[in-house]
C-alpha positions as CSV (number, residue, x, y, z in Angstrom):
1,X,70.8,-60.1,-56.9
2,X,67.3,-60.3,-54.9
3,X,64.4,-61.3,-56.8
4,X,61.6,-58.5,-57.3
5,X,59.1,-58.6,-54.6
6,X,56.2,-60.5,-55.5
7,X,52.9,-60.8,-53.5
8,X,52.3,-64.0,-55.0
9,X,55.4,-65.4,-53.6
10,X,54.2,-64.7,-50.1
11,X,50.6,-65.9,-50.5
12,X,49.2,-62.3,-50.5
13,X,46.6,-61.1,-53.0
14,X,47.8,-58.4,-55.5
15,X,46.6,-54.8,-54.9
16,X,43.9,-53.6,-57.4
17,X,42.4,-50.2,-57.8
18,X,38.8,-49.9,-56.7
19,X,36.4,-47.4,-58.2
20,X,34.2,-45.6,-55.3
21,X,30.7,-44.6,-56.3
22,X,30.3,-40.7,-56.1
23,X,27.3,-41.0,-53.4
24,X,30.1,-42.6,-51.0
25,X,32.3,-39.6,-51.4
26,X,32.4,-36.9,-48.8
27,X,30.8,-33.7,-50.3
28,X,33.4,-30.9,-51.0
29,X,32.9,-27.8,-48.9
30,X,30.7,-25.3,-50.8
31,X,31.0,-21.7,-50.7
32,X,28.1,-19.8,-48.6
33,X,25.3,-19.0,-50.8
34,X,23.9,-15.5,-51.4
35,X,20.7,-16.5,-49.4
36,X,22.7,-17.7,-46.4
37,X,24.8,-14.2,-46.4
38,X,21.5,-12.4,-46.5
39,X,19.8,-14.2,-43.7
40,X,23.0,-13.7,-41.6
41,X,23.0,-10.0,-42.1
42,X,19.1,-9.9,-41.3
43,X,19.5,-11.6,-38.1
44,X,22.4,-9.4,-37.3
45,X,20.3,-6.3,-38.0
46,X,17.4,-7.6,-36.0
47,X,19.7,-8.3,-33.0
48,X,21.2,-4.7,-33.1
49,X,17.7,-3.2,-33.7
50,X,16.4,-5.0,-30.8
51,X,19.1,-3.8,-28.6
52,X,18.7,-0.1,-29.7
53,X,14.9,-0.5,-29.2
54,X,15.5,-1.7,-25.6
55,X,17.8,1.0,-24.8
56,X,15.3,3.6,-26.1
57,X,12.7,2.1,-24.0
58,X,14.8,2.2,-21.0
59,X,15.6,5.8,-21.5
60,X,12.1,6.7,-22.4
61,X,10.5,5.1,-19.3
62,X,13.1,6.6,-17.2
63,X,12.4,9.9,-18.5
64,X,8.6,9.4,-17.9
65,X,9.0,8.1,-14.5
66,X,11.4,11.0,-13.6
67,X,8.6,13.3,-13.0
68,X,9.2,15.8,-15.8
69,X,6.0,17.9,-16.7
70,X,4.8,17.3,-20.1
71,X,3.8,20.4,-22.2
72,X,0.4,21.2,-23.5
73,X,-0.4,21.4,-27.1
74,X,-3.6,22.3,-29.0
75,X,-5.6,19.9,-31.0
76,X,-7.9,21.3,-33.5
77,X,-11.6,20.5,-33.0
78,X,-13.9,22.2,-35.2
79,X,-14.8,25.6,-37.1
80,X,-11.7,27.2,-38.9
81,X,-8.4,25.7,-38.4
82,X,-6.7,29.0,-38.9
83,X,-8.5,32.0,-37.5
84,X,-8.1,35.2,-35.6
85,X,-10.2,34.0,-32.6
86,X,-9.9,30.9,-30.3
87,X,-12.2,28.9,-28.2
88,X,-10.5,26.3,-26.1
89,X,-11.8,23.2,-24.5
90,X,-10.2,22.5,-20.9
91,X,-10.9,18.9,-19.8
92,X,-11.5,17.6,-16.2
93,X,-11.5,13.9,-16.5
94,X,-11.7,11.2,-13.8
95,X,-11.7,11.2,-10.3
96,X,-10.2,14.5,-8.8
97,X,-7.3,14.0,-6.4
98,X,-5.4,17.2,-6.6
99,X,-5.4,19.7,-9.5
100,X,-1.7,20.8,-9.8
101,X,-1.0,18.4,-12.8
102,X,-2.6,18.2,-16.2
103,X,-5.5,20.5,-15.0
104,X,-3.2,23.5,-14.0
105,X,-0.9,23.1,-17.1
106,X,-4.2,23.4,-19.1
107,X,-5.1,26.6,-17.1
108,X,-1.7,28.1,-17.6
109,X,-1.9,27.7,-21.3
110,X,-5.3,29.3,-21.3
111,X,-3.7,32.2,-19.7
112,X,-0.9,32.4,-22.2
113,X,-3.5,32.2,-25.1
114,X,-5.4,35.1,-23.5
115,X,-2.4,37.1,-22.9
116,X,-1.5,36.6,-26.7
117,X,-5.1,38.2,-27.5
118,X,-6.3,34.9,-29.1
119,X,-8.4,33.2,-26.5
120,X,-12.1,34.6,-26.4
121,X,-13.9,31.8,-24.4
122,X,-13.1,28.7,-22.4
123,X,-15.3,25.5,-22.4
124,X,-14.8,23.2,-19.3
125,X,-15.5,19.7,-20.4
126,X,-16.4,17.8,-17.0
127,X,-16.4,14.0,-17.1
128,X,-15.7,13.2,-13.4
129,X,-17.5,11.6,-10.3
130,X,-15.7,14.2,-8.2
131,X,-13.1,13.5,-5.6
132,X,-11.2,15.2,-2.6
133,X,-12.7,18.2,-1.1
134,X,-9.4,20.0,-1.4
135,X,-8.9,19.0,-5.0
136,X,-12.3,20.1,-6.3
137,X,-12.0,23.2,-4.4
138,X,-8.7,23.9,-5.9
139,X,-9.9,23.6,-9.4
140,X,-13.1,25.8,-8.7
141,X,-10.9,28.5,-7.0
142,X,-8.5,28.7,-9.9
143,X,-11.3,28.6,-12.6
144,X,-13.0,31.4,-11.0
145,X,-9.9,33.5,-10.8
146,X,-9.3,32.9,-14.3
147,X,-12.7,34.1,-15.3
148,X,-12.5,37.3,-13.1
149,X,-8.9,38.1,-14.3
150,X,-9.6,37.6,-18.0
151,X,-13.1,38.6,-18.2
152,X,-13.9,36.0,-21.0
153,X,-17.0,33.7,-21.1
154,X,-16.6,30.3,-19.3
155,X,-19.2,27.5,-20.5
156,X,-19.4,24.0,-19.0
157,X,-20.2,20.7,-21.1
158,X,-21.0,17.8,-19.0
159,X,-19.9,14.3,-20.2
160,X,-21.3,11.1,-19.1
161,X,-20.9,12.0,-15.3
162,X,-20.4,15.2,-13.6
163,X,-21.5,14.4,-10.0
164,X,-20.5,15.7,-6.6
165,X,-17.1,17.3,-7.1
166,X,-17.6,17.3,-10.9
167,X,-20.6,19.4,-10.4
168,X,-19.0,21.5,-7.8
169,X,-16.1,22.7,-10.3
170,X,-18.9,23.4,-12.9
171,X,-20.0,26.2,-10.8
172,X,-17.0,28.1,-12.3
173,X,-19.3,29.6,-14.8
174,X,-20.4,32.1,-12.3
175,X,-23.9,33.6,-13.0
176,X,-23.8,33.8,-16.7
177,X,-27.2,32.7,-18.2
178,X,-27.4,29.4,-20.2
179,X,-23.8,28.3,-19.4
180,X,-24.1,24.9,-18.1
181,X,-25.0,22.1,-20.7
182,X,-25.4,18.4,-19.8
183,X,-25.6,15.6,-22.5
184,X,-28.8,13.7,-22.8
185,X,-27.2,10.7,-20.8
186,X,-25.3,12.7,-18.2
187,X,-25.6,11.8,-14.5
188,X,-25.1,14.8,-12.2
189,X,-25.9,16.0,-9.0
190,X,-24.8,13.7,-6.0
191,X,-24.6,16.9,-3.8
192,X,-23.1,16.0,-0.6
193,X,-20.0,15.0,1.5
194,X,-18.8,11.5,2.7
195,X,-15.9,10.7,4.9
196,X,-15.5,6.7,4.4
197,X,-14.9,4.7,7.4
198,X,-14.8,0.8,7.7
199,X,-14.9,-0.9,11.1
200,X,-12.8,-4.1,10.8
201,X,-12.6,-5.0,14.6
202,X,-14.6,-8.1,13.9
203,X,-12.5,-9.2,11.3
204,X,-9.4,-8.6,13.2
205,X,-10.7,-10.3,16.2
206,X,-11.5,-13.3,13.9
207,X,-7.9,-13.6,12.7
208,X,-6.3,-13.0,16.0
209,X,-5.1,-9.1,15.4
210,X,-5.2,-6.6,18.2
211,X,-4.8,-2.8,17.7
212,X,-2.2,-1.7,20.3
213,X,-1.5,1.9,19.3
214,X,-0.1,4.5,21.5
215,X,-1.3,8.1,21.0
216,X,-0.8,11.6,22.7
217,X,-4.5,11.9,23.1
218,X,-7.5,9.4,22.6
219,X,-8.7,11.4,19.6
220,X,-5.4,11.2,17.8
221,X,-6.5,7.8,16.4
222,X,-10.1,8.8,15.8
223,X,-11.8,6.9,12.9
224,X,-9.3,4.0,13.3
225,X,-10.8,1.0,11.4
226,X,-9.4,-1.2,14.1
227,X,-12.4,-0.5,16.5
228,X,-16.0,1.0,16.4
229,X,-16.1,4.7,16.0
230,X,-17.2,6.4,19.4
231,X,-20.0,9.0,19.7
232,X,-17.5,11.7,20.3
233,X,-15.6,10.8,17.2
234,X,-18.9,10.6,15.0
235,X,-19.7,14.0,16.3
236,X,-16.6,15.6,15.4
237,X,-16.6,14.0,11.9
238,X,-20.3,15.1,11.3
239,X,-19.1,18.6,12.1
240,X,-16.4,18.4,9.3
241,X,-19.0,16.9,6.8
242,X,-21.4,19.8,7.6
243,X,-18.8,22.4,7.1
244,X,-17.9,21.0,3.9
245,X,-21.4,20.5,2.9
246,X,-22.1,24.2,3.6
247,X,-19.3,25.1,1.4
248,X,-20.7,23.0,-1.3
249,X,-24.1,24.6,-1.2
250,X,-22.4,28.2,-1.2
251,X,-20.6,27.2,-4.3
252,X,-23.9,26.2,-6.0
253,X,-25.7,29.5,-5.0
254,X,-22.8,31.4,-6.5
255,X,-23.3,29.5,-10.0
256,X,-26.9,29.1,-9.8
257,X,-28.4,32.4,-8.8
258,X,-31.8,30.9,-8.4
259,X,-30.8,28.8,-5.5
260,X,-29.4,31.8,-3.7
261,X,-33.0,33.4,-3.8
262,X,-34.4,30.0,-2.8
263,X,-32.1,28.1,-0.6
264,X,-34.9,25.6,0.4
265,X,-35.2,24.6,-3.3
266,X,-31.4,23.6,-3.0
267,X,-31.8,21.8,0.2
268,X,-34.4,19.4,-1.5
269,X,-31.7,18.7,-4.2
270,X,-28.8,18.4,-1.9
271,X,-29.2,14.9,-0.6
272,X,-26.7,13.0,-2.5
273,X,-29.1,11.9,-5.1
274,X,-28.0,11.5,-8.8
275,X,-30.0,13.2,-11.4
276,X,-30.4,12.6,-15.2
277,X,-29.9,15.7,-17.7
278,X,-33.7,16.0,-18.0
279,X,-34.3,16.0,-14.2
280,X,-31.4,18.3,-13.7
281,X,-32.6,20.8,-16.3
282,X,-36.1,20.8,-15.0
283,X,-34.8,21.5,-11.2
284,X,-32.3,24.1,-12.4
285,X,-29.1,22.3,-11.7
286,X,-28.0,22.8,-15.4
287,X,-29.4,25.2,-18.0
288,X,-29.5,23.2,-21.3
289,X,-29.4,19.7,-22.6
290,X,-27.0,19.2,-25.3
291,X,-23.6,17.8,-26.5
292,X,-20.4,19.6,-26.6
293,X,-20.9,21.4,-29.9
294,X,-23.8,23.2,-28.4
295,X,-21.8,24.4,-25.5
296,X,-19.1,25.5,-27.9
297,X,-21.9,27.6,-30.0
298,X,-22.9,29.1,-26.8
299,X,-19.3,30.0,-25.9
300,X,-18.8,31.7,-29.2
301,X,-22.1,33.6,-28.8
302,X,-21.1,34.7,-25.3
303,X,-17.8,36.0,-26.7
304,X,-19.3,37.9,-29.4
305,X,-17.0,36.7,-32.2
306,X,-18.0,35.6,-35.6
307,X,-18.3,31.8,-36.1
308,X,-16.5,31.8,-39.4
309,X,-13.5,33.4,-37.8
310,X,-13.0,31.1,-34.8
311,X,-11.0,28.1,-34.2
312,X,-11.9,25.6,-31.5
313,X,-9.3,23.6,-30.0
314,X,-8.7,21.2,-27.2
315,X,-5.9,21.2,-24.8
316,X,-3.9,17.8,-24.7
317,X,-0.7,16.6,-23.3
318,X,2.1,16.6,-25.7
319,X,3.2,13.1,-26.3
320,X,6.4,12.0,-24.5
321,X,9.2,9.9,-25.8
322,X,7.8,7.0,-24.0
323,X,4.4,7.7,-25.5
324,X,5.7,7.7,-29.2
325,X,7.9,4.4,-28.6
326,X,5.1,2.7,-26.9
327,X,2.2,3.9,-29.1
328,X,0.4,5.1,-26.2
329,X,0.3,6.7,-22.8
330,X,3.4,5.3,-21.0
331,X,2.4,4.6,-17.3
332,X,4.5,3.3,-14.6
333,X,3.2,0.2,-12.9
334,X,1.6,0.6,-9.5
335,X,3.9,-1.6,-7.5
336,X,4.0,-1.6,-3.7
337,X,4.3,2.1,-2.5
338,X,4.4,2.7,1.1
339,X,3.7,6.4,0.7
340,X,0.4,5.5,-1.5
341,X,-0.6,3.1,1.1
342,X,-0.3,5.6,3.9
343,X,-2.0,8.1,1.8
344,X,-5.0,5.8,1.1
345,X,-5.3,5.4,4.9
346,X,-5.6,9.0,5.6
347,X,-8.9,10.3,6.8
348,X,-10.4,12.6,3.9
349,X,-13.8,14.1,3.2
350,X,-15.0,13.8,-0.4
351,X,-17.4,15.4,-2.8
352,X,-17.5,12.0,-4.6
353,X,-20.1,9.8,-6.1
354,X,-19.1,6.2,-5.5
355,X,-20.0,2.7,-4.0
356,X,-16.5,1.5,-3.7
357,X,-14.1,1.9,-1.0
358,X,-11.9,5.2,-1.6
359,X,-8.4,5.4,-2.5
360,X,-6.3,8.4,-3.5
361,X,-3.3,6.4,-4.5
362,X,-3.5,7.3,-8.0
363,X,-2.6,11.1,-8.4
364,X,-4.6,13.5,-10.6
């Protein structure tokens, strides 16, 4: 019979049990804590929330850039919030490029309010240095048409600036007395016409660029910035300016009867000069110096409605989905637009008060 195995017999040490300290043992896996689960849920919600928000932004900006027209809403301004009569404030702000946009939508709303029997007077709030002749004339034409068709009083309240085309559209009041108000710090006037032209021939020669245009007639490229303007071209452009200038003065005479009786007095003012409110009142370009509230009170008086039964509202653009999400007016970035570049390079005549190069790339 074999002897039992003995490590001693083979020169080996006996196996002994060892006690391992707790800190050397690998930690046992723990169950997920409540805090960890909560953090995971929050991160998941944040991810999906961000995803939904980005999708909404894409949709909203897409709708805004799609050219859809925003509707007009009324913002309560003063007097009685609920009344039988209404006086509306229609705003003309910034450079005038067209008129078919926000301006026309405001005017359409005024027609609707009048048809409903609510609108008793219209206050035109002008804060504009003017703009294109065609845009200014478009606004004046439609405001006159509105006044003639509705037979309700139209009063003008001038803001910081109502110059050139801004003054031109103010003639919509007609011959109603005490109907044009300028704030104490208003700049107005700048009666005149300008066709901008920049001669870059010297610069082009300096950088080695030459004009090599092909036209059907030598006047087709008249006014090109690639060469000095010829005497013939200057004469033609001056004729266009004179015609626009005469139209400007006719508009003033229709809105300021005193100048119709004394055209020489208007000629002294129609130099392109800017006037302060006090100067404009003294010369007869405006009737009164006062803020919007004073113009509103005059409109109420002309409408012959009780001031305790009238609601004064301002026409505003209804916020779009993009406006609500972005927290303001959503605007598309300008980018490089060939149509805008070509439009900016198109010769135009302006009723505009400015010292800067003129561009109409931004629509009204």
